C-alpha positions in Angstrom: 18.4 19.2 21.0 21.2 18.1 23.4 24.1 16.1 22.3 22.5 12.9 23.6 19.4 13.6 21.5 21.7 14.3 18.5 23.3 10.9 19.0 19.9 9.2 19.1 18.6 11.1 16.1 21.6 10.5 13.9 22.6 7.0 15.0 26.2 8.2 15.3 28.0 7.3 18.5 28.8 10.0 21.0 32.6 9.5 20.7 32.3 9.8 16.9 30.2 13.0 17.1 32.8 14.5 19.4 35.6 13.5 17.0 33.8 15.1 14.1 33.4 18.3 16.1 37.1 18.4 16.8 38.0 17.7 13.2 35.7 20.4 11.9 33.4 17.9 10.0 30.5 18.9 12.2 29.7 22.5 12.9 29.6 23.5 16.6 26.3 23.7 18.4 24.9 26.9 20.0 26.4 27.3 23.5 23.9 27.2 26.3 26.4 27.0 29.2 30.1 26.4 29.8 29.6 22.6 29.3 26.5 22.3 27.1 25.5 23.2 23.5 22.3 22.9 21.6 22.1 21.2 18.2 19.5 21.2 15.5 18.3 19.4 12.3 21.2 20.9 10.3 23.6 18.9 12.6 21.6 15.7 12.0 21.8 16.3 8.3 25.5 17.0 8.4 26.1 13.8 10.3 24.1 11.9 7.8 26.2 13.3 5.0 29.5 12.5 6.8 28.3 9.1 7.7 27.4 8.4 4.0 30.7 9.7 2.7 32.6 7.5 5.2 30.5 4.6 4.1 31.5 5.0 0.4 35.2 5.1 1.4 36.1 8.8 1.4 39.0 9.7 3.7 38.3 12.3 6.3 40.5 14.9 4.6 38.4 14.7 1.4 35.2 14.8 3.5 36.5 18.0 5.0 36.9 19.5 1.5 33.2 18.7 0.8 31.8 20.1 4.0 33.9 23.3 3.7 32.5 23.8 0.2 29.0 23.6 1.7 29.9 26.1 4.4 31.9 28.4 2.2 31.0 27.7 -1.5 33.0 29.0 -4.4 31.8 31.9 -6.5 29.7 29.8 -8.8 27.6 26.6 -8.6 29.7 25.1 -11.4 33.0 25.7 -9.6 31.6 24.6 -6.2 30.1 21.3 -7.4 33.2 20.6 -9.5 35.5 21.0 -6.5 33.2 18.7 -4.5 33.2 16.0 -7.2 37.0 16.3 -7.4 37.2 15.1 -3.8 35.9 11.7 -4.9 38.3 8.8 -5.7 40.3 7.8 -7.7 42.9 10.4 -6.8 45.7 11.5 -9.0 49.2 10.2 -8.4 52.3 12.3 -8.3 53.3 11.3 -11.8 49.9 11.9 -13.4 51.0 14.8 -15.6 53.0 13.4 -18.5 55.1 15.7 -20.6 52.5 15.9 -23.4 49.7 16.7 -20.9 47.3 13.8 -21.1 47.3 13.3 -24.9 44.9 10.4 -24.9 42.3 12.1 -22.8 42.7 15.3 -24.8 42.1 13.4 -28.1 39.0 11.7 -26.7 37.5 14.8 -25.3 38.2 16.9 -28.4 36.6 14.2 -30.6 33.4 14.2 -28.7 33.4 18.0 -28.4 33.2 18.3 -24.6 34.2 21.4 -22.7 36.7 20.5 -20.0 39.3 21.9 -17.6 42.7 20.3 -18.3 43.6 20.6 -14.5 40.4 18.7 -13.4 41.6 15.5 -11.7 39.2 13.4 -13.7 41.2 14.2 -16.9 44.1 12.4 -15.4 41.8 9.6 -14.4 40.7 9.3 -18.0 44.3 9.3 -19.3 45.2 6.4 -16.9 42.2 4.4 -18.0 42.9 4.9 -21.7 46.5 4.0 -21.3 45.5 0.8 -19.4 43.2 -0.1 -22.2 46.0 0.3 -24.7 48.3 -1.8 -22.6 46.0 -4.9 -22.6 45.3 -4.5 -26.3 41.8 -3.0 -26.1 42.3 0.6 -27.1 39.3 2.9 -27.2 38.1 2.8 -30.9 36.2 5.7 -32.4 33.2 3.5 -32.9 33.1 2.5 -29.2 33.9 6.1 -28.0 31.0 7.6 -30.0 28.5 5.2 -28.6 29.8 5.5 -25.1 29.9 9.3 -25.2 26.3 9.6 -26.5 24.8 7.4 -23.8 27.0 8.8 -21.0 26.0 12.3 -21.8 22.3 11.3 -21.6 23.0 9.9 -18.1 24.8 13.1 -17.1 22.0 15.3 -18.4 19.3 13.5 -16.3 21.7 13.7 -13.3 21.9 17.5 -13.6 18.2 17.9 -14.5 17.3 16.3 -11.2 19.9 18.2 -9.0 18.1 20.2 -6.3 18.8 23.9 -6.4 17.1 25.0 -3.2 20.5 25.3 -1.3 24.2 24.9 -1.8 24.1 22.1 0.7 21.4 20.2 -1.2 23.2 20.6 -4.5 26.6 19.4 -3.2 25.1 16.5 -1.3 23.2 15.4 -4.4 26.3 15.7 -6.6 28.8 14.0 -4.3 26.5 11.2 -3.0 24.9 10.7 -6.3 28.2 10.3 -8.1 29.7 8.0 -5.4 26.5 5.8 -5.0 25.2 5.6 -8.6 28.5 4.8 -10.3 28.4 1.2 -8.9 24.8 1.0 -10.0 25.8 1.9 -13.6 28.6 -0.7 -13.6 26.2 -3.4 -12.3 23.5 -2.5 -14.9 26.1 -2.7 -17.7 27.2 -6.2 -16.6 23.6 -7.3 -16.4 22.9 -5.9 -19.8 25.9 -8.0 -21.1 24.3 -11.0 -19.6 20.9 -10.3 -21.1 22.2 -9.6 -24.6 24.7 -12.4 -24.3 22.0 -14.9 -23.4 20.2 -14.1 -26.7 23.3 -14.2 -28.8 25.4 -17.0 -27.3 23.0 -18.8 -24.8 22.9 -22.0 -26.8 26.3 -21.8 -28.4 29.7 -23.2 -27.5 33.3 -22.1 -28.0 33.4 -24.4 -31.0 31.1 -21.9 -32.8 34.0 -19.4 -32.6 36.5 -21.7 -34.2 37.5 -20.9 -37.8 36.3 -23.4 -40.4 38.5 -26.2 -41.3 40.8 -25.6 -44.3 39.4 -27.3 -47.4 41.7 -29.7 -49.2 43.9 -28.3 -52.0 42.0 -28.9 -55.2 45.3 -29.0 -57.1 46.5 -32.6 -57.6 49.9 -33.6 -56.5 52.6 -33.3 -59.2 52.9 -37.1 -59.4 49.2 -37.5 -60.2 49.3 -35.0 -63.1 49.2 -36.6 -66.6 
């Protein structure tokens, strides 16, 4: 297809298509003359991926990381998908490596027995989140951690069970888009579950129900009343 047909098929404006070509986010077409090139379905698919990643807020530099991994994957599927997921926000800050090397995250991951790479950016993300929880007086307890970890692992297992393996491109698209798009779904479902359970537990109650019982009068008589 010509570039005009690529624009029509992808829904991406011509100026944006040219910009993505210049930035290396879209692979060049097959030259047909000095001024024309031919494009195919792989270009439509790549534009759909870039458009989706832009839509979930990825900066172009991070999108470039993802498409380069598709075009030049690492040695293993594990490494390639891991690098692609690492391109998603939140991103580590310059001071994200404390002297002790993420002690909270290490303790949590060791407790639940997960294999992890200490340099993986998400470890720093977990450290920040755990520190923030401590700051507001809601530290992650072992009881909460054990329940969270069990259910989150089940979610991760179904995610990977459903990952396509027909091509590197399919696997990376699924991993990156699935992570970016489904995480808000998980957050929304958690809040809706709170509402559903809360309606059963507290639906007819008031905050007076949380008040401690009034202190009973002292059964010991005043000294002046003693015989």
